[in-house]
C-alpha positions in Angstrom: 5.9 -20.5 -2.3 7.0 -24.2 -2.8 6.9 -25.1 0.8 4.0 -25.0 3.2 4.4 -21.8 5.3 1.9 -23.1 7.9 3.9 -26.3 8.6 7.1 -24.2 8.9 5.5 -21.9 11.4 4.3 -24.8 13.5 7.7 -26.8 13.5 9.9 -26.6 16.6 13.3 -26.2 15.1 15.1 -24.7 12.1 16.3 -28.2 11.1 12.7 -29.3 10.8 11.9 -26.2 8.8 14.8 -26.9 6.4 13.6 -30.5 6.1 10.1 -29.4 5.2 11.5 -26.9 2.7 13.8 -29.4 1.1 11.1 -32.2 1.0 8.8 -30.0 -1.1 11.5 -28.4 -3.1 11.5 -29.5 -6.7 13.9 -27.0 -8.3 17.1 -25.4 -7.0 16.6 -23.0 -4.2 18.8 -20.7 -6.2 15.8 -20.0 -8.4 13.8 -18.6 -5.5 13.3 -14.8 -6.0 14.4 -14.0 -2.4 17.5 -16.1 -2.7 18.2 -14.7 -6.2 18.0 -11.2 -4.8 20.3 -12.0 -1.9 22.9 -13.7 -4.1 22.7 -10.9 -6.6 24.0 -8.5 -3.9 27.0 -10.7 -3.1 30.2 -11.0 -5.1 30.1 -14.0 -7.4 32.8 -16.0 -5.6 30.9 -15.7 -2.3 27.5 -16.4 -3.9 28.8 -19.6 -5.5 30.3 -20.8 -2.2 26.9 -21.5 -0.6 25.6 -25.0 -0.7 21.9 -25.8 -1.4 21.4 -26.8 2.2 22.9 -23.4 3.4 20.6 -21.5 0.9 17.6 -23.5 2.2 18.5 -22.4 5.7 18.7 -18.8 4.6 15.4 -19.1 2.8 13.7 -20.4 6.0 15.3 -17.8 8.1 14.2 -15.0 5.8 10.7 -16.3 5.6 8.2 -15.0 3.1 9.2 -11.3 3.5 9.3 -9.3 0.3 10.5 -5.8 1.2 11.1 -3.0 -1.2 8.0 -3.3 -3.3 6.6 0.1 -2.4 5.3 2.9 -4.7 7.4 5.4 -2.7 10.4 4.2 -0.7 12.4 7.0 0.8 15.1 6.3 3.4 17.8 8.5 4.7 19.7 9.8 7.7 20.3 13.3 9.1 22.1 14.9 11.9 21.0 17.8 14.1 23.6 20.3 15.1 24.9 20.0 18.7 23.3 16.5 19.1 25.7 13.6 19.1 23.5 11.1 17.3 22.4 10.7 13.7 18.8 10.0 13.0 17.2 8.0 10.2 13.9 8.3 8.5 11.8 5.9 6.4 8.8 7.0 4.3 7.0 4.1 2.6 3.8 4.4 0.6 2.1 1.5 -1.2 -0.8 -0.9 -1.3 -1.7 -2.5 2.0 -1.4 -6.3 1.5 -2.0 -7.2 5.1 -5.3 -8.7 6.3 -7.4 -6.1 8.1 -8.4 -6.5 11.7 -12.1 -6.1 12.7 -11.5 -2.6 13.8 -9.7 -1.6 10.6 -12.5 -3.2 8.5 -15.0 -1.1 10.4 -13.0 2.1 10.1 -12.5 1.4 6.4 -16.2 0.8 5.9 -17.1 4.1 7.7 -14.5 6.0 5.6 -15.9 4.5 2.4 -19.5 5.3 3.4 -18.4 8.8 4.3 -16.8 9.4 1.0 -19.8 8.1 -0.9 -22.1 10.4 1.2 -19.7 13.4 0.5 -19.7 12.6 -3.3 -23.5 12.3 -3.3 -23.9 15.6 -1.4 -21.5 17.5 -3.8 -23.3 15.9 -6.8 -26.7 17.0 -5.6 -25.5 20.5 -4.8 -23.9 20.9 -8.3 -27.0 19.5 -9.9 -29.2 22.0 -8.0 -26.8 24.8 -9.0 -27.0 23.7 -12.6 -30.8 23.6 -12.6 -31.0 27.0 -10.9 -28.7 28.6 -13.5 -30.6 26.9 -16.3 -33.9 28.2 -14.9 -32.5 31.7 -14.6 -31.0 31.6 -18.1 -34.5 30.6 -19.5 -36.0 33.5 -17.6 -38.2 31.4 -15.4 -39.0 33.2 -12.2 -40.7 30.9 -9.6 -41.0 33.4 -6.8 -41.6 37.0 -8.0 -39.1 39.5 -6.7 -36.7 37.0 -5.0 -33.4 35.9 -6.2 -30.3 34.2 -4.7 -28.0 36.4 -6.8 -26.3 33.4 -8.4 -27.4 34.3 -11.9 -26.1 37.8 -11.7 -22.8 36.5 -10.3 -22.6 33.9 -13.0 -23.3 36.5 -15.8 -20.5 38.7 -14.4 -18.0 35.8 -14.7 -18.7 35.4 -18.5 
């Protein structure tokens, strides 16, 4: 963004925010993606009627929010029979771009470690199963008269 977001957050009035924005603005505010999207939704005669100063005020009021960039974005309304109100739902799925809190970082690390551990356990079990089936296929009998029955089950499959 062309203006300093931190300065804007610390200023005491919208007029100061617009001043900060316009001081650092080198190109037309109409080129800003947020303003372009806003003006694109308006009829041309209304979009052209805004002055640069008004658009700067809108940009400051809107902040740095960029909504609508979700992998899945489902919104809708529904009514329940015999209930006067209509209800809305929003289902959003996408990459989390927020900074994590300490608690979220800890939970994320635990989940990651748990998934690594699960992957390793499954890998070891599949490796042992493969070695056992290979041993049985080669006819190697480590303990006379004992079997897990996996080789017989595997032969029945094929």
